[in-house]
Every structure is written in structure tokens, then in C-alpha cells.
VMD Tcl script that builds the backbone (N, CA, C; Angstrom):
set m [mol new atoms 315]
animate dup $m
set s [atomselect $m all]
$s set {name element resname resid chain x y z} {
  {N N MET 1 A 36.703 80.560 114.544}
  {CA C MET 1 A 36.878 82.158 113.888}
  {C C MET 1 A 38.426 82.322 114.035}
  {N N PHE 2 A 38.912 82.957 112.930}
  {CA C PHE 2 A 40.391 83.388 113.010}
  {C C PHE 2 A 40.352 84.947 112.745}
  {N N SER 3 A 40.946 85.676 113.578}
  {CA C SER 3 A 41.168 86.880 113.533}
  {C C SER 3 A 42.549 87.503 113.237}
  {N N THR 4 A 42.871 88.431 112.385}
  {CA C THR 4 A 44.308 88.790 112.436}
  {C C THR 4 A 44.247 90.151 111.856}
  {N N THR 5 A 45.444 90.908 112.259}
  {CA C THR 5 A 45.615 92.323 111.823}
  {C C THR 5 A 46.160 92.399 110.459}
  {N N THR 6 A 46.688 91.317 109.778}
  {CA C THR 6 A 47.149 91.531 108.670}
  {C C THR 6 A 45.772 91.414 107.634}
  {N N ASN 7 A 46.298 91.743 106.501}
  {CA C ASN 7 A 45.114 91.628 105.261}
  {C C ASN 7 A 44.942 90.483 104.627}
  {N N THR 8 A 45.669 89.201 104.980}
  {CA C THR 8 A 45.722 87.942 104.340}
  {C C THR 8 A 45.778 87.200 105.570}
  {N N VAL 9 A 45.564 85.783 105.382}
  {CA C VAL 9 A 45.808 84.806 106.214}
  {C C VAL 9 A 46.671 83.617 105.218}
  {N N GLU 10 A 47.980 83.635 105.711}
  {CA C GLU 10 A 49.022 83.169 105.005}
  {C C GLU 10 A 48.541 81.631 104.728}
  {N N GLY 11 A 48.605 81.043 103.602}
  {CA C GLY 11 A 48.368 79.905 103.054}
  {C C GLY 11 A 46.711 79.704 102.931}
  {N N HIS 12 A 45.872 80.624 102.952}
  {CA C HIS 12 A 44.334 80.538 102.928}
  {C C HIS 12 A 43.787 81.642 101.981}
  {N N PRO 13 A 43.857 81.520 100.736}
  {CA C PRO 13 A 43.583 82.851 99.997}
  {C C PRO 13 A 41.971 83.142 100.325}
  {N N VAL 14 A 41.803 84.466 100.493}
  {CA C VAL 14 A 40.340 84.839 100.651}
  {C C VAL 14 A 39.482 84.527 99.562}
  {N N ARG 15 A 38.418 83.809 99.670}
  {CA C ARG 15 A 37.621 83.588 98.600}
  {C C ARG 15 A 36.266 84.371 98.284}
  {N N GLU 16 A 35.997 85.123 99.655}
  {CA C GLU 16 A 34.961 86.140 99.384}
  {C C GLU 16 A 35.136 87.209 100.624}
  {N N TYR 17 A 34.767 88.355 100.219}
  {CA C TYR 17 A 34.936 89.450 101.302}
  {C C TYR 17 A 33.263 89.789 101.644}
  {N N LEU 18 A 33.011 89.724 102.721}
  {CA C LEU 18 A 31.547 89.876 103.232}
  {C C LEU 18 A 31.358 91.287 104.004}
  {N N GLY 19 A 32.079 92.061 104.276}
  {CA C GLY 19 A 32.108 93.409 104.683}
  {C C GLY 19 A 32.552 93.708 105.825}
  {N N ILE 20 A 32.570 94.937 106.196}
  {CA C ILE 20 A 33.165 95.564 107.683}
  {C C ILE 20 A 32.379 94.952 108.755}
  {N N VAL 21 A 32.966 94.500 109.738}
  {CA C VAL 21 A 32.134 94.135 111.026}
  {C C VAL 21 A 33.066 94.715 112.398}
  {N N THR 22 A 32.211 94.947 113.265}
  {CA C THR 22 A 32.691 95.977 114.287}
  {C C THR 22 A 32.185 95.095 115.616}
  {N N GLY 23 A 32.987 95.464 116.850}
  {CA C GLY 23 A 32.343 95.323 118.145}
  {C C GLY 23 A 32.801 96.312 119.017}
  {N N GLU 24 A 31.866 96.834 119.902}
  {CA C GLU 24 A 32.216 97.900 120.779}
  {C C GLU 24 A 31.850 97.462 122.150}
  {N N VAL 25 A 32.466 97.720 123.156}
  {CA C VAL 25 A 32.469 97.501 124.612}
  {C C VAL 25 A 32.678 98.699 125.240}
  {N N ILE 26 A 31.994 99.170 126.204}
  {CA C ILE 26 A 32.150 100.479 127.093}
  {C C ILE 26 A 32.103 99.879 128.673}
  {N N VAL 27 A 33.073 100.315 129.097}
  {CA C VAL 27 A 33.274 99.720 130.497}
  {C C VAL 27 A 33.471 100.861 131.415}
  {N N GLY 28 A 32.806 101.226 132.659}
  {CA C GLY 28 A 32.988 102.010 133.507}
  {C C GLY 28 A 33.906 101.736 134.711}
  {N N ALA 29 A 34.557 102.642 135.191}
  {CA C ALA 29 A 35.543 102.442 136.368}
  {C C ALA 29 A 34.763 102.796 137.645}
  {N N ASN 30 A 34.954 101.785 138.615}
  {CA C ASN 30 A 34.131 102.311 139.642}
  {C C ASN 30 A 35.115 103.042 140.768}
  {N N LEU 31 A 34.412 103.511 141.985}
  {CA C LEU 31 A 35.267 104.228 142.801}
  {C C LEU 31 A 36.544 103.452 143.284}
  {N N PHE 32 A 36.216 102.344 143.823}
  {CA C PHE 32 A 37.049 101.482 144.748}
  {C C PHE 32 A 38.414 101.102 143.718}
  {N N ARG 33 A 38.234 100.710 142.519}
  {CA C ARG 33 A 39.039 100.783 141.182}
  {C C ARG 33 A 39.973 102.057 141.139}
  {N N ASP 34 A 39.104 103.175 141.076}
  {CA C ASP 34 A 39.906 104.500 140.911}
  {C C ASP 34 A 40.916 104.591 142.143}
  {N N LEU 35 A 40.237 104.492 143.481}
  {CA C LEU 35 A 41.074 104.743 144.445}
  {C C LEU 35 A 42.322 103.919 144.644}
  {N N PHE 36 A 42.198 102.600 144.422}
  {CA C PHE 36 A 43.266 101.668 143.984}
  {C C PHE 36 A 44.432 102.199 143.229}
  {N N ALA 37 A 43.837 102.514 141.932}
  {CA C ALA 37 A 44.557 103.073 140.850}
  {C C ALA 37 A 45.335 104.270 141.167}
  {N N SER 38 A 44.776 105.175 142.073}
  {CA C SER 38 A 45.513 106.452 142.411}
  {C C SER 38 A 46.610 106.162 143.398}
  {N N ILE 39 A 46.285 105.209 144.341}
  {CA C ILE 39 A 47.407 104.838 145.072}
  {C C ILE 39 A 48.602 104.065 144.423}
  {N N THR 40 A 48.149 103.416 143.450}
  {CA C THR 40 A 49.235 102.549 142.610}
  {C C THR 40 A 50.155 103.710 141.798}
  {N N ASP 41 A 49.368 104.816 141.458}
  {CA C ASP 41 A 49.977 105.795 140.647}
  {C C ASP 41 A 50.991 106.583 141.512}
  {N N ILE 42 A 50.591 106.744 142.956}
  {CA C ILE 42 A 51.435 107.413 143.829}
  {C C ILE 42 A 52.696 106.458 143.986}
  {N N VAL 43 A 52.599 105.330 144.499}
  {CA C VAL 43 A 53.703 104.735 144.964}
  {C C VAL 43 A 54.414 103.991 143.726}
  {N N GLY 44 A 53.856 103.919 142.585}
  {CA C GLY 44 A 54.545 103.537 141.594}
  {C C GLY 44 A 53.816 102.178 141.227}
  {N N GLY 45 A 54.270 101.487 139.988}
  {CA C GLY 45 A 53.787 100.152 139.691}
  {C C GLY 45 A 52.703 100.240 138.601}
  {N N ARG 46 A 52.272 99.099 138.269}
  {CA C ARG 46 A 51.260 98.822 137.359}
  {C C ARG 46 A 49.994 98.582 138.136}
  {N N SER 47 A 48.765 99.244 137.216}
  {CA C SER 47 A 47.406 99.177 138.027}
  {C C SER 47 A 46.873 97.671 137.292}
  {N N GLY 48 A 46.921 96.787 138.051}
  {CA C GLY 48 A 46.406 95.320 137.594}
  {C C GLY 48 A 44.907 95.508 137.475}
  {N N LYS 49 A 44.224 95.937 138.257}
  {CA C LYS 49 A 42.889 96.235 138.023}
  {C C LYS 49 A 42.361 96.656 136.750}
  {N N TYR 50 A 42.802 97.896 136.356}
  {CA C TYR 50 A 42.462 98.482 135.283}
  {C C TYR 50 A 43.099 97.750 133.946}
  {N N GLU 51 A 44.256 96.691 134.333}
  {CA C GLU 51 A 44.721 96.026 133.000}
  {C C GLU 51 A 43.698 94.965 133.130}
  {N N ASP 52 A 43.267 94.470 133.876}
  {CA C ASP 52 A 42.198 93.217 133.909}
  {C C ASP 52 A 41.080 93.743 133.036}
  {N N VAL 53 A 40.444 95.036 133.462}
  {CA C VAL 53 A 39.248 95.689 132.917}
  {C C VAL 53 A 39.459 95.745 131.394}
  {N N LEU 54 A 40.568 96.402 131.210}
  {CA C LEU 54 A 40.983 96.712 129.662}
  {C C LEU 54 A 41.028 95.318 129.043}
  {N N ALA 55 A 41.866 94.340 129.494}
  {CA C ALA 55 A 41.689 92.783 128.773}
  {C C ALA 55 A 40.542 92.479 128.524}
  {N N ARG 56 A 39.514 92.584 129.412}
  {CA C ARG 56 A 38.248 91.654 129.304}
  {C C ARG 56 A 37.674 92.706 128.454}
  {N N ALA 57 A 37.590 93.925 128.385}
  {CA C ALA 57 A 36.679 94.796 127.268}
  {C C ALA 57 A 37.523 94.487 125.955}
  {N N ARG 58 A 38.709 94.220 125.497}
  {CA C ARG 58 A 39.246 94.195 124.351}
  {C C ARG 58 A 38.894 92.560 123.995}
  {N N LYS 59 A 38.734 91.702 124.768}
  {CA C LYS 59 A 38.368 90.326 124.231}
  {C C LYS 59 A 36.747 90.341 124.006}
  {N N GLU 60 A 36.198 91.098 124.768}
  {CA C GLU 60 A 34.539 90.913 124.468}
  {C C GLU 60 A 34.178 91.664 123.102}
  {N N ALA 61 A 34.966 93.008 122.769}
  {CA C ALA 61 A 35.168 93.494 121.671}
  {C C ALA 61 A 35.349 92.706 120.451}
  {N N ILE 62 A 36.366 91.872 120.458}
  {CA C ILE 62 A 36.782 90.901 119.528}
  {C C ILE 62 A 35.784 89.988 119.325}
  {N N ALA 63 A 35.225 89.609 120.551}
  {CA C ALA 63 A 34.090 88.422 120.432}
  {C C ALA 63 A 32.811 88.833 119.722}
  {N N GLU 64 A 32.491 90.134 119.933}
  {CA C GLU 64 A 31.446 90.672 119.346}
  {C C GLU 64 A 31.591 90.957 117.672}
  {N N MET 65 A 32.929 91.238 117.466}
  {CA C MET 65 A 33.125 91.411 115.974}
  {C C MET 65 A 33.180 89.929 115.208}
  {N N GLU 66 A 33.768 89.202 115.942}
  {CA C GLU 66 A 33.875 87.659 115.474}
  {C C GLU 66 A 32.346 87.222 115.272}
  {N N SER 67 A 31.571 87.462 116.146}
  {CA C SER 67 A 30.207 87.081 116.075}
  {C C SER 67 A 29.323 87.471 114.899}
  {N N GLU 68 A 29.763 88.881 114.783}
  {CA C GLU 68 A 29.187 89.469 113.405}
  {C C GLU 68 A 29.595 88.911 112.257}
  {N N ALA 69 A 30.702 88.700 112.141}
  {CA C ALA 69 A 31.212 88.076 111.003}
  {C C ALA 69 A 30.726 86.486 110.918}
  {N N ALA 70 A 30.487 85.798 111.791}
  {CA C ALA 70 A 29.999 84.532 111.771}
  {C C ALA 70 A 28.412 84.835 111.220}
  {N N ARG 71 A 27.575 85.686 111.710}
  {CA C ARG 71 A 26.402 85.899 111.058}
  {C C ARG 71 A 26.325 86.224 109.699}
  {N N LEU 72 A 27.565 86.862 109.213}
  {CA C LEU 72 A 27.420 87.043 107.852}
  {C C LEU 72 A 27.936 85.830 106.916}
  {N N GLY 73 A 28.175 84.892 107.766}
  {CA C GLY 73 A 28.950 83.450 106.933}
  {C C GLY 73 A 30.497 83.612 106.758}
  {N N GLY 74 A 31.236 84.302 107.622}
  {CA C GLY 74 A 32.441 84.462 107.442}
  {C C GLY 74 A 33.268 83.449 108.479}
  {N N ASN 75 A 34.250 83.054 108.156}
  {CA C ASN 75 A 35.190 82.036 109.039}
  {C C ASN 75 A 36.325 82.854 109.752}
  {N N ALA 76 A 36.574 83.889 109.102}
  {CA C ALA 76 A 37.860 84.928 109.223}
  {C C ALA 76 A 37.452 86.270 109.346}
  {N N VAL 77 A 38.226 87.090 110.009}
  {CA C VAL 77 A 38.197 88.444 110.130}
  {C C VAL 77 A 39.779 89.064 109.835}
  {N N VAL 78 A 39.841 89.700 108.863}
  {CA C VAL 78 A 41.329 90.339 108.303}
  {C C VAL 78 A 41.150 91.876 108.515}
  {N N GLY 79 A 42.347 92.406 108.814}
  {CA C GLY 79 A 42.813 93.866 108.952}
  {C C GLY 79 A 42.077 94.215 109.910}
  {N N VAL 80 A 42.158 93.423 111.421}
  {CA C VAL 80 A 41.610 93.881 112.372}
  {C C VAL 80 A 42.232 95.255 112.997}
  {N N ASP 81 A 41.435 96.023 113.579}
  {CA C ASP 81 A 42.148 97.349 114.196}
  {C C ASP 81 A 41.280 97.323 115.406}
  {N N LEU 82 A 42.116 97.766 116.503}
  {CA C LEU 82 A 41.628 97.813 117.922}
  {C C LEU 82 A 41.803 99.486 118.289}
  {N N ASP 83 A 40.615 100.032 118.965}
  {CA C ASP 83 A 40.840 101.525 119.163}
  {C C ASP 83 A 40.359 101.598 120.572}
  {N N TYR 84 A 40.698 102.541 121.429}
  {CA C TYR 84 A 40.429 103.044 122.718}
  {C C TYR 84 A 40.131 104.316 122.727}
  {N N GLU 85 A 39.040 104.520 123.431}
  {CA C GLU 85 A 38.508 105.901 123.867}
  {C C GLU 85 A 38.074 106.187 125.080}
  {N N VAL 86 A 38.381 107.312 125.561}
  {CA C VAL 86 A 37.965 107.597 127.137}
  {C C VAL 86 A 36.652 108.467 126.819}
  {N N LEU 87 A 35.618 108.082 127.635}
  {CA C LEU 87 A 34.309 108.670 127.328}
  {C C LEU 87 A 33.997 109.226 128.895}
  {N N GLY 88 A 32.874 110.080 128.661}
  {CA C GLY 88 A 32.358 110.572 130.115}
  {C C GLY 88 A 32.721 111.869 130.426}
  {N N GLN 89 A 32.038 112.643 131.388}
  {CA C GLN 89 A 32.493 113.874 131.674}
  {C C GLN 89 A 33.943 113.896 132.617}
  {N N ASN 90 A 34.028 113.025 133.163}
  {CA C ASN 90 A 35.358 112.933 133.946}
  {C C ASN 90 A 36.463 111.746 133.384}
  {N N GLY 91 A 35.937 111.350 132.192}
  {CA C GLY 91 A 36.840 110.215 131.733}
  {C C GLY 91 A 36.766 108.820 132.415}
  {N N SER 92 A 35.306 108.781 132.952}
  {CA C SER 92 A 35.124 107.633 133.934}
  {C C SER 92 A 34.548 106.294 133.118}
  {N N MET 93 A 34.644 106.460 131.545}
  {CA C MET 93 A 34.354 105.057 131.023}
  {C C MET 93 A 35.363 105.096 129.919}
  {N N LEU 94 A 35.381 103.811 129.484}
  {CA C LEU 94 A 36.672 103.421 128.411}
  {C C LEU 94 A 35.866 102.637 127.483}
  {N N MET 95 A 35.817 103.083 126.049}
  {CA C MET 95 A 35.238 102.161 125.037}
  {C C MET 95 A 36.306 101.665 124.310}
  {N N VAL 96 A 36.242 100.280 123.969}
  {CA C VAL 96 A 37.237 99.505 123.424}
  {C C VAL 96 A 36.525 99.233 122.065}
  {N N SER 97 A 36.869 99.304 120.620}
  {CA C SER 97 A 36.147 98.922 119.691}
  {C C SER 97 A 37.153 98.116 118.566}
  {N N ALA 98 A 36.684 97.141 118.158}
  {CA C ALA 98 A 37.358 96.247 117.252}
  {C C ALA 98 A 36.596 96.307 115.917}
  {N N SER 99 A 37.523 96.279 114.802}
  {CA C SER 99 A 36.822 96.467 113.635}
  {C C SER 99 A 37.529 95.505 112.575}
  {N N GLY 100 A 37.126 95.076 111.531}
  {CA C GLY 100 A 37.834 94.353 110.272}
  {C C GLY 100 A 36.910 94.194 109.333}
  {N N THR 101 A 37.473 93.287 108.484}
  {CA C THR 101 A 36.698 92.560 107.181}
  {C C THR 101 A 36.457 91.198 107.214}
  {N N ALA 102 A 35.189 90.892 107.420}
  {CA C ALA 102 A 34.769 89.478 107.421}
  {C C ALA 102 A 35.044 88.863 106.099}
  {N N VAL 103 A 35.552 87.671 106.038}
  {CA C VAL 103 A 36.019 86.942 104.932}
  {C C VAL 103 A 35.533 85.557 104.945}
  {N N VAL 104 A 35.581 84.805 103.932}
  {CA C VAL 104 A 35.569 83.404 103.824}
  {C C VAL 104 A 36.894 82.984 103.222}
  {N N VAL 105 A 37.681 82.142 104.017}
  {CA C VAL 105 A 39.013 81.783 103.531}
  {C C VAL 105 A 38.843 80.351 103.122}
}
mol reanalyze $m
mol bondsrecalc $m
mol representation Tube
mol addrep $m
């Protein structure tokens, strides 16, 4: 499966458009990660734990989207868009969503 943010795959004309596909992942932040991140914010630097969680959520959302495209008979997803949303009363959860158009190239 090939996914791209562009509307075409260079050198591979789209033969069939199969429809919009999506993948969503919601991850929660735990107390220890929050504590570590707040310390990092105070002393400066990057929050590696949050970056790891974000990277994993993004990969899972893309994989879910590609899986849906494969179920439709596609071999690529074009026009991929990634969105991030904070959820929960205290912003304690993060939703990562991936969407695009399943195609056959």
C-alpha cells in the first residue's frame, strides 16, 4: 500500500477512485507521562515520551486508513490529510485521524 499527501502518484495514473477512507486513533496520557512532561516543560527541552505516543498514534491511524483502502480493493491512498485533536475534560486524550481517497493505480 502506498499513501501520499499529493493527489497523484507520479508515473502511475489513477485507474479507479474507490472512495474516502479514514483511520482514527485516540490515545490517553497517563499520570507519569504528564508528570515527566511537566518537568521537561519547566527545565526546557523536548518531551520524548509524548513524541513517541504521537508517532505511534499517527502510524496506527495511517495503517487503519490503508487497511480500509485495501478492503475496498485499492493499492494506494492519495490526498492524505492528518489531523490532531485534543479531547477530554482536561485535554487528557489526543485523537489522530488520517483520511484520503482510496485508489487503484
